[in-house]
C-alpha positions as CSV (number, residue, x, y, z in Angstrom):
1,X,39.0,89.7,61.6
2,X,35.4,91.7,61.8
3,X,35.5,95.4,61.0
4,X,34.1,97.7,63.7
5,X,31.9,100.7,62.7
6,X,34.1,103.8,64.1
7,X,32.1,106.6,65.8
8,X,34.1,109.1,63.9
9,X,36.2,109.2,61.1
10,X,39.7,109.6,60.6
11,X,39.5,113.3,59.3
12,X,37.1,114.2,62.2
13,X,39.8,112.8,65.2
14,X,42.6,115.0,63.3
15,X,40.5,118.0,63.6
16,X,39.8,117.5,67.1
17,X,43.3,116.4,67.8
18,X,45.2,119.2,66.0
19,X,42.8,121.8,68.0
20,X,43.9,120.2,71.6
21,X,47.3,120.5,70.8
22,X,47.4,124.2,69.6
23,X,45.3,124.9,72.6
24,X,47.8,123.2,74.5
25,X,50.9,124.5,72.7
26,X,49.6,127.8,73.4
27,X,48.6,127.7,76.8
28,X,51.8,125.5,77.8
29,X,54.1,127.8,75.9
30,X,55.4,125.0,73.7
31,X,55.6,122.5,76.3
32,X,54.4,119.0,75.0
33,X,50.8,118.4,76.2
34,X,50.0,115.6,78.9
35,X,48.0,112.4,77.9
36,X,45.7,113.3,80.7
37,X,45.1,116.6,79.1
38,X,43.9,114.6,75.8
39,X,41.8,111.9,77.7
40,X,39.9,114.4,79.5
41,X,39.1,117.3,76.7
42,X,38.8,114.7,74.0
43,X,35.9,112.3,76.3
44,X,34.3,115.8,77.1
45,X,34.3,116.9,73.4
46,X,33.5,113.6,72.1
47,X,30.7,113.5,74.7
48,X,29.2,117.1,74.4
49,X,29.6,117.6,70.6
50,X,29.4,114.1,68.9
51,X,27.0,112.7,71.2
52,X,29.0,109.7,71.8
53,X,29.2,108.3,75.5
54,X,33.1,108.8,76.3
55,X,34.6,108.7,79.3
56,X,38.2,109.5,80.3
57,X,40.1,106.4,81.4
58,X,43.6,106.6,82.7
59,X,46.0,104.2,84.2
60,X,49.7,104.2,85.5
61,X,53.0,102.4,84.4
62,X,56.4,102.0,86.0
63,X,59.5,101.1,84.5
64,X,62.8,101.1,86.2
65,X,65.2,101.7,83.9
66,X,68.1,102.4,86.2
67,X,67.8,100.0,89.1
68,X,68.9,101.2,92.6
69,X,70.5,99.3,95.3
70,X,67.0,99.3,97.0
71,X,64.1,97.4,96.0
72,X,62.1,99.1,93.5
73,X,58.5,99.5,94.7
74,X,55.4,100.6,92.8
75,X,51.6,100.8,94.0
76,X,48.6,101.0,91.6
77,X,45.2,100.9,92.7
78,X,42.4,98.6,90.8
79,X,39.9,100.6,89.1
80,X,36.3,100.0,89.8
81,X,34.3,97.9,87.5
82,X,32.5,100.0,84.5
83,X,29.2,98.7,84.1
């Protein structure tokens, strides 16, 4: 397996994570932050402060753990192709 050069190292990643986690914990009174918060804010920090071409990428997943009597329907829109 070929090694890939990382744009930031682990201590830098951990620093960004801890800052985002602390801000979210303060702003949301201890409730866990959403992955969207990390995704959007992290991409902004990587782009503006580190000069990395980072974009937030989000998706959706659905899991039926208690199947109802009615059929379960999930709908997701296919994301646009990124060039």
